[in-house]
KETORKOL-956383 format. One line per 10 residues: number of its first residue (from 0); their letters; for each residue x, y, z of N, C-alpha, C. Coordinates in steps of 0.001 Angstrom, whole numbers, plus 500000, padded with zeros to 6 digits. Example, Ala and Ser with C-alpha at 12.3 -4.5 7.8 and 13.67 -1.06 7.14 Angstrom:
2
0) AS) 513190:494310:507800:512300:495500:507800:513200:496700:507800; 512850:497750:507080:513670:498940:507140:512900:500030:507870
***
This chain:
255
0) XXXXXXXXXX) 541276:468318:786471:541971:467117:786480:543507:467533:786726; 544205:467177:787715:545616:467428:787814:546271:466096:787589; 547279:465959:786368:547963:464850:786047:549304:465194:786457; 550111:464036:786996:551520:464214:787165:552289:463146:786405; 553260:463763:785735:554322:462907:784890:555567:462953:785830; 555693:461681:786563:556637:461441:787609:558070:461088:786990; 558237:461238:785557:559402:460865:785040:559502:461335:783605; 560235:462527:783305:560321:463072:781977:561652:463801:781821; 562309:463440:780772:563597:464275:780541:563371:465374:779527; 562548:466307:780176:562267:467478:779193:563392:468468:778802
10) XXXXXXXXXX) 564644:468167:779606:565883:468907:779299:566523:468326:778066; 566110:467086:777715:566703:466340:776645:566852:467350:775327; 567994:466902:774590:568353:467561:773237:567051:467304:772278; 566250:466370:772699:565244:466025:771594:564055:467150:771581; 564146:467887:772590:563178:469021:772701:563764:470361:772418; 565004:470473:771961:565616:471852:771893:564887:472721:770959; 563918:472242:770076:563381:473000:769091:562043:473624:769526; 561601:472930:770390:560034:473135:770715:559617:472935:772175; 560714:472944:773037:560505:472650:774494:559215:473367:775348; 559390:474498:775031:558089:475409:775574:556825:475098:775132
20) XXXXXXXXXX) 556688:474700:773990:555467:474315:773286:555125:472910:773880; 555956:472044:773795:555725:470732:774518:555150:470739:775827; 555781:471504:776589:555403:471646:778036:554038:472348:778142; 553679:473510:777121:552439:474001:777277:551307:473047:776836; 551651:472319:775695:550682:471280:775292:550260:470383:776336; 551236:469921:777216:550871:468892:778306:550056:469801:779349; 550483:470997:779712:549754:471714:780511:548207:472033:780211; 548087:472178:778916:546606:472417:778543:545723:471097:778640; 546450:469981:778868:545581:468763:778992:545603:468391:780517; 546133:469191:781366:546029:469076:782690:547369:468250:783491
30) XXXXXXXXXX) 548338:468234:782677:549533:467778:783156:550265:468982:783864; 550143:469163:785091:550748:470210:785821:551989:470157:786424; 552423:468735:786597:553559:468439:787552:554550:467687:786808; 555706:468052:786529:556871:467320:785998:558029:467060:786684; 558163:465755:787016:559459:465307:787831:560419:464790:786801; 561688:465545:787041:562908:465487:786119:563945:464665:786768; 564377:463472:786312:565311:462700:786530:566586:463122:786050; 567797:462963:786870:569012:463418:786319:569733:462021:785559; 570756:462524:784693:571491:461660:784040:572986:461487:784584; 573678:462592:784421:575089:462896:784708:575300:464163:784859
40) XXXXXXXXXX) 576564:464760:785252:576658:466155:785552:576768:467003:784270; 576713:466372:783089:576724:467370:781835:575254:467783:781661; 574202:467292:782279:573060:467828:782217:572387:468798:783259; 573283:468763:784328:572802:469513:785288:572291:471036:785140; 573071:471742:784232:572718:473087:783825:571576:473132:783228; 571314:472161:782225:570115:472299:781630:568963:471888:782407; 568995:470946:783562:568035:470909:784296:567545:472193:785168; 568727:472883:785578:568445:474153:786323:567773:475162:785617; 568147:475270:784320:567597:476250:783396:566002:475992:783381; 565910:474640:783050:564263:474028:782836:563448:474546:784069
50) XXXXXXXXXX) 564018:474140:785315:563307:474675:786432:563094:476191:786459; 564248:476888:786093:564083:478362:786167:563040:478898:785181; 562802:478235:784042:561891:478695:783132:560368:478136:783536; 560215:477145:784358:558853:476699:784756:558797:476330:786306; 559160:477431:787143:559359:477019:788455:558235:476404:789357; 557005:476603:788892:555737:476204:789575:555291:474682:788952; 556101:474334:788054:555464:472953:787441:556846:471819:787398; 557963:472335:787424:559154:471520:787263:559779:471105:788588; 560169:469900:788784:560674:469495:789941:561830:468541:789917; 563073:468953:790261:564120:468127:789906:564625:467128:790724
60) XXXXXXXXXX) 565326:465977:790123:565917:464955:790930:567369:465162:790793; 568148:464388:791539:569674:464311:791423:570126:463081:791495; 570892:462599:790442:571527:461383:790732:572353:461107:789428; 572986:459833:789491:573745:459259:788338:573169:458085:787801; 572855:458242:786582:572061:457124:785636:572875:456006:785553; 572507:454884:785786:573328:453573:785645:574120:453389:784512; 573446:453795:783203:574203:453598:781996:575256:454690:781749; 575459:455676:782754:576429:456733:782706:577501:456571:783872; 577425:455279:784496:578432:454838:785347:579588:454261:784511; 580606:455011:784555:581821:454596:783776:583181:454749:784695
70) XXXXXXXXXX) 584325:454926:784274:585567:455032:784800:585640:456239:785991; 584850:457135:785460:584851:458500:786347:583674:458425:787251; 583163:457374:787671:581851:457406:788330:581957:457977:789749; 583161:457854:790377:583336:458303:791720:583158:459985:791679; 583792:460536:790616:583720:462025:790427:582249:462256:790203; 581443:461586:789341:580242:461910:789371:579261:461722:790575; 579639:460905:791300:579044:460560:792510:579165:461926:793501; 580382:462458:793415:580886:463590:794139:579800:464639:793683; 579809:464755:792287:578910:465813:792019:577493:465815:792426; 577083:464571:792535:575679:464407:793081:575535:464779:794388
80) XXXXXXXXXX) 576624:464349:795094:576531:464770:796622:576673:466323:796944; 577530:466936:796171:577690:468265:796192:576365:468944:795940; 575543:468553:794938:574482:469197:794431:573394:469097:795399; 573375:467884:796098:572293:467629:797272:572591:468383:798376; 573917:468794:798810:574166:469415:799750:574074:470913:799540; 573786:471397:798320:573796:472843:797920:572278:473334:797899; 571289:472415:797429:570021:473031:797268:569056:471849:797297; 567695:472189:797095:566567:471352:797108:566440:470499:795997; 566258:469165:796188:565734:468221:795202:564786:467374:795663; 563981:466697:794814:562711:466099:795278:562998:464526:795350
90) XXXXXXXXXX) 564062:463970:794664:564332:462626:794712:565782:462610:794319; 566282:461239:794699:567652:460801:794160:567431:459810:793085; 567589:460299:791866:567246:459590:790637:567786:460172:789298; 567704:459420:788110:567200:458046:788374:568603:457182:788527; 568510:456253:789398:569737:455410:789777:569385:453801:789722; 570184:453099:789776:569911:451539:789671:570934:450825:789008; 570392:449865:788250:571290:449002:787546:570588:448690:786034; 571611:448743:785064:571164:448478:783657:572111:447374:783102; 571487:446287:782798:572245:445218:782209:571776:444946:780648; 571151:445863:780091:570680:445845:778640:571828:446200:777776
100) XXXXXXXXXX) 572374:447422:778118:573330:447986:777208:574738:447584:777449; 575129:447259:778659:576525:446989:778928:576651:446537:780364; 577200:445327:780441:577393:444546:781668:578781:444771:782326; 579570:445303:781515:581039:445543:782062:581189:446345:783210; 580368:447163:783435:580422:448018:784688:579380:447570:785972; 578997:446326:785935:578135:445893:786933:578497:446319:788284; 579840:445842:788662:580388:445949:790038:580152:447750:790266; 580662:448445:789322:580628:449882:789603:579116:450495:789815; 578133:449859:788839:576815:450309:788950:576233:449878:790397; 576681:448698:790822:576089:448278:792120:576489:449249:793256
110) XXXXXXXXXX) 577937:449536:793238:578420:450533:794064:577696:451688:794132; 577602:452278:792911:576942:453600:792822:575503:453618:793330; 574886:452486:792990:573500:452360:793445:573435:452452:794864; 574187:451645:795526:574293:451819:797072:574642:453033:797564; 575516:453577:797185:575984:454900:797626:575046:455969:797417; 574149:455950:796374:573089:456808:796192:571892:456646:797022; 571695:455377:797301:570551:455208:798289:570842:455540:799575; 572129:455522:800087:572534:456042:801437:572475:457574:801268; 572789:458234:800262:572668:459637:800072:571081:460041:800179; 570178:459135:799562:568849:459561:799718:568355:459356:801191
120) XXXXXXXXXX) 568817:458417:801849:568519:458315:803311:569059:459524:804240; 570193:459746:803845:570903:461081:804554:570126:462317:804406; 569412:462438:803064:568791:463730:802756:567257:463371:802932; 566985:462393:803430:565463:462131:803693:564595:462216:802355; 565237:461610:801221:564541:461797:799932:564260:460336:799300; 563120:460259:798331:562885:459020:797857:563900:458704:796733; 564100:457550:796454:564814:457086:795130:563874:456812:793897; 564474:456961:792766:563667:456473:791483:564731:455541:790833; 564114:454330:790676:564945:453231:790130:564734:453013:788742; 565944:452677:788129:566116:452264:786766:566573:450928:786822
130) XXXXXXXXXX) 565775:449946:786237:566031:448522:786364:565925:447664:785139; 566528:447996:784240:566449:447343:782901:567292:445988:782996; 566494:444926:782648:567098:443648:782722:567915:443400:783969; 567355:443846:785139:568288:443871:786300:567407:443636:787546; 566319:443072:787460:565484:442999:788728:566278:442264:789750; 566793:441173:789580:567428:440094:790479:568516:441031:791392; 569540:441824:790493:570505:442534:791056:569848:443702:791726; 568857:444426:791437:568195:445543:792164:567761:444889:793457; 566763:443900:793398:566293:443277:794553:567409:442880:795614; 568506:442410:795219:569542:442040:795953:570121:443358:796827
140) XXXXXXXXXX) 570308:444434:796139:570715:445714:796677:569518:446214:797730; 568324:446283:797369:567274:446679:798196:567242:445869:799506; 567235:444429:799349:567186:443662:800572:568221:443969:801515; 569518:444416:800946:570530:444659:802002:570344:446010:802538; 569832:446997:801831:569656:448295:802339:568182:448856:802700; 567227:447695:802850:565874:447969:803068:565871:448642:804472; 564910:449677:804772:564592:450184:806119:563510:451226:806029; 562933:451675:807076:561776:452380:807045:561905:453588:806128; 563019:454204:806123:563372:455500:805350:563774:455213:804012; 563743:454065:803444:563925:453737:801990:562740:453625:801324
150) XXXXXXXXXX) 562347:454368:800330:561129:454524:799663:561240:455073:798311; 560284:454913:797354:560344:455605:796130:559759:455015:794892; 560187:455090:793857:559405:454640:792635:560445:453549:791735; 559760:452476:791220:560462:451638:790247:560043:452255:788968; 560870:453090:788456:560486:453791:787144:560419:452740:786096; 559471:452998:784986:559181:452202:783919:559206:450769:784471; 558304:450470:785066:558056:449147:785731:557691:448147:784482; 558420:447111:784166:557974:446204:783134:558177:444661:783600; 558220:444386:784816:558365:443154:785383:557080:442269:785321; 557104:441344:786285:556005:440258:786291:555287:440694:787557
160) XXXXXXXXXX) 554066:440202:787789:553280:440420:788962:554078:440074:790244; 554616:438887:790171:555532:438559:791368:556581:439675:791759; 557320:440172:790701:558133:441261:790798:557617:442649:791231; 556306:442857:790581:555556:444034:791238:555257:443935:792714; 554939:442813:793255:554493:442601:794675:555800:442886:795435; 556920:442288:794975:558291:442507:795574:558791:443812:795622; 558574:444515:794547:558987:445969:794458:558149:446793:795554; 556687:446553:795504:556078:447234:796452:556349:447108:798058; 556911:445608:798142:557269:445355:799582:558597:446104:800171; 559179:446558:799128:560230:447574:799649:559845:449177:799625
170) XXXXXXXXXX) 558509:449381:799755:558055:450698:799954:558099:451401:798597; 558149:450802:797585:558076:451550:796198:556756:451544:795433; 556521:452631:794771:555539:452579:793735:555943:452065:792412; 554970:451912:791669:555394:451286:790245:555009:452467:789388; 556133:453033:788727:556019:453939:787491:555450:453225:786311; 554202:453661:785783:553600:453143:784668:553595:454056:783575; 554083:453679:782298:554102:454657:781195:553616:453977:780046; 554261:454148:778870:553844:453881:777531:553798:452234:777417; 554643:451522:778013:554708:450115:778002:553423:449417:778198; 552655:450103:779010:551242:449537:779362:550366:449480:778249
180) XXXXXXXXXX) 550564:450349:777187:549752:450340:775889:550324:449419:774771; 551613:448735:775079:552097:447902:774022:551494:446650:774068; 551281:446122:772754:550664:444779:772702:551395:443680:773388; 552766:443742:773289:553678:442759:774005:554224:443239:775211; 553617:444368:775894:554232:444856:776997:553876:444068:778348; 552894:443281:778125:552437:442259:779334:551932:442756:780636; 552544:443999:780892:552003:444291:782255:550433:444676:782302; 550061:445003:781126:548449:445283:781164:547730:444169:781367; 548304:442983:781412:547483:441631:781616:547342:441349:783165; 548181:441954:783963:548060:441678:785465:547928:443061:786344
190) XXXXXXXXXX) 548108:444135:785646:547979:445386:786481:546781:445525:787342; 545615:445029:786824:544334:445078:787622:544654:444399:788936; 545455:443525:789188:545683:442901:790459:546640:443581:791429; 547122:444675:790784:547873:445583:791721:546998:446856:792183; 546902:447085:793422:546110:448166:793869:546494:449451:793346; 545712:450268:792802:546129:451578:792371:546797:452539:793313; 546887:452241:794577:547371:453205:795583:549052:452844:795369; 549469:451871:794585:550949:451631:794385:551342:452200:792999; 550487:452839:792339:550720:453147:790863:551051:454703:790750; 552062:455036:789970:552183:456636:789592:552362:456527:788138
200) XXXXXXXXXX) 552085:457560:787501:552006:457620:785934:553436:458424:785540; 553835:458133:784407:554996:458694:783784:555150:458613:782264; 555995:459399:781611:556158:459119:780234:557757:458635:779890; 558519:459083:780592:560002:458846:780253:560413:459455:779004; 559504:460441:778631:559762:461261:777507:561100:461767:777331; 561826:461744:776286:561324:461444:774824:561415:459840:774502; 561565:459024:775351:561571:457605:775110:560236:456948:775319; 559989:455816:774842:558912:454793:775275:557583:455625:774866; 557307:456011:773710:555980:456684:773462:555014:455627:773381; 553728:456000:773929:552591:454983:774005:551987:454729:772542
210) XXXXXXXXXX) 551322:453708:772387:550433:453637:771170:549414:454810:771107; 549107:455436:770122:549640:455217:768834:550882:455981:768359; 551685:456294:769407:552754:457244:768982:554145:456369:768892; 553958:454883:769158:555046:454180:769573:556144:454335:768166; 557448:454431:768596:558511:454465:767787:558714:455942:767448; 557984:456911:767826:558139:458464:767655:558745:459125:769121; 558968:460309:768878:559399:460936:770133:558233:461041:771073; 558598:460773:772481:557532:460676:773469:557490:462249:773898; 556187:462527:774433:555919:463866:774947:555137:463747:776298; 555203:464681:777026:554401:464622:778378:552933:464502:778049
220) XXXXXXXXXX) 552642:465280:776935:551002:465163:776778:550545:463888:776405; 551435:462958:776012:550919:461535:775749:550729:460795:776680; 550873:461260:778084:550420:460562:779321:549089:460299:779296; 548258:461031:778500:546863:461007:778446:546515:459574:777756; 547455:459050:776983:547202:457586:776342:547452:456608:777559; 548289:456772:778462:548744:455900:779556:547268:456044:780531; 546906:457225:780741:545625:457411:781577:544495:456675:780997; 544242:456747:779651:543276:456035:779020:543374:454449:779154; 544475:453934:779003:544725:452491:779238:544515:452217:780713; 545081:452916:781655:544748:452486:783117:543218:452667:783441
230) XXXXXXXXXX) 542570:453495:782795:541146:453722:783036:540318:452582:782575; 540727:451902:781417:540204:450759:780771:540608:449569:781624; 541837:449383:782209:542275:448217:782971:541649:448301:784345; 541393:449533:785043:540850:449353:786404:539318:449630:786338; 538900:449887:785160:537385:450223:785019:536995:451475:785943; 537786:452454:785793:537465:453734:786610:537782:454933:785662; 537183:455984:786023:537322:457212:785053:538593:457728:785012; 539082:458521:784075:540420:459021:783891:540589:460140:784997; 539607:460875:785285:539549:461657:786414:540064:461134:787760; 539404:459834:788122:539651:459199:789430:541216:458712:789347
240) XXXXXXXXXX) 541624:458104:788098:542981:457555:787945:543951:458679:788121; 543656:459905:787450:544704:461043:787772:544596:461588:789094; 543514:461522:789691:543495:462100:791129:544280:461013:791995; 544071:459799:791925:544660:458794:792748:546158:458764:792621; 546684:458730:791289:548215:458695:791000:548781:459966:791425; 548118:461219:791229:548680:462179:791477:548909:462470:793050; 547832:462001:793907:548011:461810:795278:549264:460881:795684; 549353:459812:794893:550404:458751:795296:551833:459428:794886; 551886:460418:793930:553196:461021:793762:553343:462028:794786; 552435:462671:795438:552657:463583:796540:553197:462848:797739
250) XXXXX) 552779:461604:797989:553098:460768:798994:554601:460460:798984; 555143:460261:797530:556471:459994:797309:557345:461262:797419; 557073:462216:796656:557991:463528:796543:557638:464566:797501; 556523:464457:798214:556324:465452:799371:555535:466725:799029; 555261:466887:797624:554580:467985:797212:553329:467523:796258
***
């Protein structure tokens, strides 16, 4: 059984004391593929070091996270573009709009989002979208930029069934993680109405740990709890869920 964690910040400082053990624990459970989203230029070297340590299992993205879109965002976007021109990445992400933490940079977030979508098209890469409290704003940009060569993942999908269908209409998969196990997460109530071909698994570790680890540091090995929940929701074996969602991730990332 090969499991794919399509979104994990394994370079995070939260793993500085036991990173190798955390990754090995996940691999022992069948998690063989780890896709690593970017945040900003200050983390680039840590991401490259992580890839160097686990070259057969770690696959990097490049992008500017919306919560890190600040006064210097154009310099950060230049870094993203320089890195994409320099070497292979598997997606442009995570990118998007976040209106939970700070609304004061909304215009800059929108500009950065559009710019990075166009970079993804230029380099024929998928995008990985961060959409916290910003579905309407995200959909507005996607409507403007939609095309056959725009595709990717709505990371940490927490919307409604209607928003799920709309996201899928833009050639996006839904990244499902720990929220599916939360009592108030709500997506578990309608996920069975979304065909599994549109789903990929993720942890977003060290954030959003699934039940029974909620509130603690998340780890890639905890993706098993997400797998168990989807097995229950879809009435399929964990092996089938792992196989289909890993295949879906291959369609997105090309490997």
